[in-house]
C-alpha positions in Angstrom: -70.0 34.3 -6.3 -66.8 36.1 -6.9 -66.2 36.3 -3.1 -66.8 32.5 -2.8 -64.3 31.8 -5.5 -61.7 34.0 -3.9 -62.1 32.3 -0.4 -61.9 29.0 -2.2 -58.6 29.9 -3.8 -57.2 31.3 -0.5 -58.2 28.1 1.2 -56.7 25.9 -1.5 -53.4 27.9 -1.3 -53.3 27.6 2.4 -53.9 23.9 2.3 -51.0 23.6 -0.2 -48.7 25.5 2.0 -49.7 23.4 5.1 -49.2 20.2 3.1 -45.6 21.4 2.1 -44.8 22.3 5.6 -46.0 19.0 7.0 -44.5 16.8 4.2 -41.9 14.4 5.6 -38.4 15.4 5.0 -36.1 12.9 3.0 -33.3 11.6 5.1 -29.9 12.1 3.7 -28.4 8.6 2.8 -25.8 7.4 5.4 -22.1 7.2 4.2 -21.2 3.5 3.8 -18.0 2.1 5.2 -16.9 -1.5 5.0 -14.7 -2.5 7.9 -12.6 -5.7 7.8 -11.7 -7.3 11.0 -8.4 -9.0 11.7 -9.7 -12.5 12.7 -12.9 -14.3 13.6 -15.3 -12.1 15.6 -14.3 -11.9 19.4 -14.3 -9.7 22.3 -11.2 -7.8 21.0 -13.3 -6.5 18.1 -16.2 -5.5 20.7 -16.0 -1.7 20.4 -16.7 -1.8 16.6 -19.6 -4.3 17.2 -20.9 -2.1 19.9 -20.9 1.0 17.8 -22.9 -0.8 15.2 -25.3 -2.6 17.6 -26.2 0.4 19.6 -26.7 2.9 16.8 -23.5 4.9 17.4 -22.5 4.6 13.7 -26.1 5.4 12.6 -26.1 8.4 14.8 -22.9 9.6 13.1 -24.5 9.2 9.7 -22.7 6.0 8.9 -23.8 2.7 7.4 -21.1 0.4 8.6 -20.7 -3.2 7.5 -18.3 -5.4 9.5 -16.7 -8.2 7.5 -15.0 -10.9 9.4 -11.3 -11.8 8.8 -9.6 -15.1 9.4 -6.5 -17.0 8.6 -7.0 -17.1 4.8 -8.0 -13.4 4.6 -5.5 -10.9 3.3 -6.8 -7.7 4.8 -4.3 -5.4 3.1 -4.9 -7.0 -0.2 -8.6 -6.5 0.2 -8.1 -2.8 1.4 -6.0 -2.0 -1.8 -8.5 -3.8 -4.0 -11.5 -1.8 -2.7 -13.1 -4.6 -1.0 -12.9 -2.8 2.4 -12.7 0.8 3.2 -10.9 0.2 6.8 -9.2 -2.8 8.1 -8.1 -3.7 11.7 -4.4 -3.4 11.2 -1.0 -3.8 12.7 1.8 -1.2 12.8 4.5 -3.6 11.6 2.4 -4.6 8.6 1.7 -0.9 7.7 5.4 0.1 8.0 6.3 -2.7 5.8 3.6 -1.7 3.3 4.9 1.9 3.3 8.4 0.5 2.6 7.0 -1.2 -0.5 5.3 2.0 -1.6 1.8 1.0 -0.8 -0.8 3.8 -0.2 -2.0 2.9 3.2 -2.1 4.8 6.5 -3.2 4.3 10.1 -5.9 6.6 11.4 -6.5 5.5 14.9 -5.6 2.9 17.4 -8.1 0.9 19.5 -5.5 -0.3 21.9 -2.5 1.4 23.3 -0.9 -2.2 23.7 -0.6 -4.7 21.1 -2.1 -7.9 22.6 0.7 -10.2 21.8 2.3 -11.8 24.7 3.8 -15.1 26.1 2.1 -17.9 28.1 4.3 -19.8 30.5 3.9 -22.4 33.2 3.2 -20.7 36.6 6.7 -21.1 37.9 8.0 -18.5 35.4 7.8 -15.0 37.0 9.0 -12.9 34.1 9.9 -13.0 30.4 13.6 -12.9 31.5 13.1 -16.3 33.1 12.7 -17.9 29.7 16.5 -18.0 28.9 17.2 -21.5 28.2 13.5 -22.7 27.7 11.8 -23.7 24.5 9.7 -21.0 23.2 7.0 -21.9 20.7 6.3 -19.3 18.1 4.6 -19.1 14.6 6.6 -18.7 11.5 5.2 -15.2 11.0 6.5 -14.1 14.4 10.1 -14.3 13.2 9.3 -11.1 11.3 7.3 -9.4 14.2 8.2 -9.8 18.0 10.8 -12.4 18.0 13.7 -10.1 17.0 12.5 -7.7 19.6 12.4 -10.5 22.3 16.0 -11.7 21.4 17.3 -8.2 21.7 15.4 -7.1 24.9 16.0 -10.4 26.8 19.2 -12.0 25.2 17.2 -15.1 23.9 19.2 -17.4 21.7 17.8 -18.2 18.1 17.7 -21.9 18.9 15.2 -21.4 21.6 12.5 -20.6 19.0 10.5 -23.8 18.1 7.5 -24.1 15.9 4.1 -23.4 17.2 1.4 -25.1 15.2 -1.5 -23.5 17.2 -1.8 -26.8 19.2 -1.6 -26.4 22.8 -0.7 -30.1 23.6 3.2 -29.5 23.5 2.7 -26.9 26.0 0.7 -28.8 28.3 2.9 -31.8 28.0 6.3 -30.1 28.8 6.9 -27.7 31.8 9.9 -26.4 30.2 7.9 -24.9 27.2 6.5 -21.4 26.7 4.5 -20.3 23.8 3.1 -17.1 22.1 -0.5 -16.1 23.2 -3.1 -13.7 23.3 -4.6 -12.8 26.7 -8.1 -14.1 26.1 -7.3 -17.2 23.9 -4.6 -19.6 24.8 -4.8 -18.7 28.7 -8.5 -19.3 28.5 -7.9 -22.7 27.0 -5.5 -23.5 29.7 -8.0 -22.5 32.3 -10.5 -24.8 30.8 -8.0 -27.7 31.1 -7.1 -26.7 34.7 -3.5 -25.9 33.9 -2.0 -23.0 35.9 -0.3 -20.5 33.7 1.1 -17.0 33.6 0.8 -14.5 30.9 3.1 -11.7 30.1 2.1 -9.0 27.7 5.0 -7.9 25.7 3.8 -4.3 25.6 4.3 -4.2 29.4 7.9 -4.8 28.8 8.3 -2.1 26.2 7.2 -3.7 23.0 6.0 -0.6 21.1 3.3 -1.3 18.5 -0.3 -0.3 19.0 -3.0 -2.9 18.7 -6.2 -3.3 16.5 -5.6 -0.2 14.6 -7.8 1.4 12.0 -6.0 1.4 8.5 -7.3 3.0 5.4 -5.9 4.1 2.0 -4.5 7.6 1.4 -7.1 8.0 -1.4 -9.9 7.7 1.1 -8.2 10.2 3.4 -7.9 12.6 0.7 -11.4 12.2 -0.6 -13.6 11.5 2.4 -11.9 12.9 5.5 -15.2 13.8 7.2 -16.6 10.3 6.7 -13.3 8.9 8.4 -13.4 11.3 11.2 -17.0 10.3 12.2 -15.9 6.7 11.8 -13.1 7.1 14.2 -14.9 8.9 16.8 -18.0 6.6 16.7 -15.7 3.5 16.9 -13.9 4.7 20.0 -17.3 5.8 21.5 -18.1 2.1 20.8 -15.0 1.0 22.8 -15.9 3.1 25.7 -19.5 1.8 25.7 -18.3 -1.8 25.3 -16.0 -1.6 28.3 -18.0 0.6 30.6 -21.6 0.0 29.7 -23.6 -3.3 28.9 -21.8 -5.1 26.1 -24.7 -7.5 25.4 -25.7 -5.9 22.2 -22.3 -6.2 20.7 -21.7 -9.7 22.0 -24.9 -10.9 20.3 -23.6 -9.5 17.0 -20.1 -11.2 17.7 -21.8 -14.6 18.3 -24.0 -14.2 15.2 -20.8 -13.7 13.0 -18.8 -16.3 14.9 -21.1 -19.2 16.5 -18.1 -20.9 18.0 -17.5 -18.0 20.3 -18.9 -18.6 23.8 -20.3 -16.3 26.4 -17.6 -17.5 28.8 -14.7 -16.7 26.6 -16.2 -13.3 25.5 -16.5 -12.5 29.3 -13.0 -13.6 29.8 -11.7 -11.5 27.0 -13.4 -8.4 28.4 -12.0 -9.0 31.8 -8.5 -9.2 30.5 -8.9 -6.2 28.4 -10.0 -4.2 31.2 -7.2 -5.6 33.6 -4.5 -4.8 31.1 -5.9 -1.5 30.2 -5.3 -2.0 26.5 -7.8 0.7 25.6 -7.4 3.3 28.2 -3.7 2.8 29.3 -0.7 4.7 28.4 -1.2 8.0 26.6 -5.0 7.4 26.5 -5.1 8.3 30.2 -4.4 11.8 29.5 -4.9 12.4 25.7 -8.1 10.2 25.2 -8.8 6.8 23.9 -7.6 6.1 20.2 -4.7 8.4 20.5 -1.4 7.8 18.6 1.8 9.5 19.0 4.9 10.2 16.8 7.2 8.9 19.6 5.4 5.5 19.7 5.6 5.1 15.9 9.3 6.1 15.9 9.8 3.4 18.6 8.3 0.7 16.5 10.4 2.0 13.4 13.7 2.0 15.5 13.2 -1.7 16.8 12.1 -2.8 13.1 15.3 -1.2 11.7 17.4 -2.6 14.4 15.9 -6.1 13.9 16.4 -6.1 10.1 12.6 -5.9 9.5 12.6 -2.6 7.8 15.0 -0.5 5.7 16.0 2.8 7.5 15.2 4.7 4.5 11.4 4.2 5.0 9.7 7.4 6.3 7.7 6.1 9.3 5.6 9.2 9.3 3.8 8.1 6.3 2.4 5.2 8.2 0.0 7.2 10.3 -2.0 10.3 10.5 -3.3 12.0 13.7 -5.7 14.4 11.8 -8.8 12.2 12.7 -7.9 11.8 16.5 -6.5 15.3 17.2 -8.7 17.1 19.6 -11.1 14.1 20.0 -10.0 13.4 23.6 -12.7 10.7 24.6 -12.1 9.6 28.2 -13.0 6.2 29.3 -14.7 7.5 32.4 
C-alpha cells in the first residue's frame, strides 16, 4: 500500500510539472502608438498602412492606430495634447515650433524630397519659365515655399495669386501655373484630358524632407526603444509598399478614405517611384528614412533668409538621428 501511494505521488508530481511545461505562455502586451496622418488617407501614406496591414508593426511588438488628418485637423496641437504619439510632419512647421519653444522633434523622414511642386501647361519647360506668369498658391504657401521660389528664380511678389483648390482657373488660362502635388492635381488634369507638366521643387534644390515622423521630446526620453521599433517598421513598410504588392495597404487606405480610387492610388505609387521620393538622395547610400545635419541646415538657412525663422533658433533641436543611425534599410 505504501509503495502504491509513493508511485501515485510521483505520478501526480510529474503530471503537474508536465502541465506547467505545456501551459501556454502569456504574450507581452504590444506597445501602443497612435500615428496621426497629415491629410486624408492616400498613396503618400502607403508605407505606414502597409506596415499595419502586413503585420510589420505587430512583428515589432507594436499596436499602431492610424488616425486620418485633414484640413481642419491641427496635428501639432493634437501631438502636444497627447492625442497622438507621432504625426506626419513637415520640417518648416517643426523649426517654427522649435522657435516657439515647443517640445517636438523629428525622428525620421519617409521622403527624401518634399512632394510640393508646380503644375504648368505643357509649353512650360522649367520653373524658370514662369517669370511673368500668374502663379496660384494657397495663403499658407507664403510662409513655406514662396519665399524660396522668389529667391531661387527671381519671381515677383505680384505674380502670386490666390489658389482656392479649384482647378478651373488653371484649365481656363494657359498663362496660369499653380502649386500641386504629383499625384493630385496632375491626376485631375489627366482625367480632364489637359496636357500638363509637373516640377518638383526638390529637384531644383528645395531642401525640406517630406512626410516626416514627428514626436515629443518627452516620448523620446521615456520610450526610445518603442520609437526605434516604430521608425524601423515604418520604413520596412515603405520598402514593402513600393517594391512588393501594395494591395493590403491600399485596402486600408480606401477603408479610411472611401473617396480614394484605385486609379488615383496607382497613379500616386507610380509618381513616387518615378520621382524617387523614398529612395533618392542620401537614401541611395545611407538607407531609406535617413536625415542629415546638412539638409536641416539648408532648410534653416532658407527660412532665415526668407524671414520665416529667427536666426537665433537652434535648428539641431528640430531632429534627432538616434532612431535611424545604423538602420540602413536599402530599397532593393
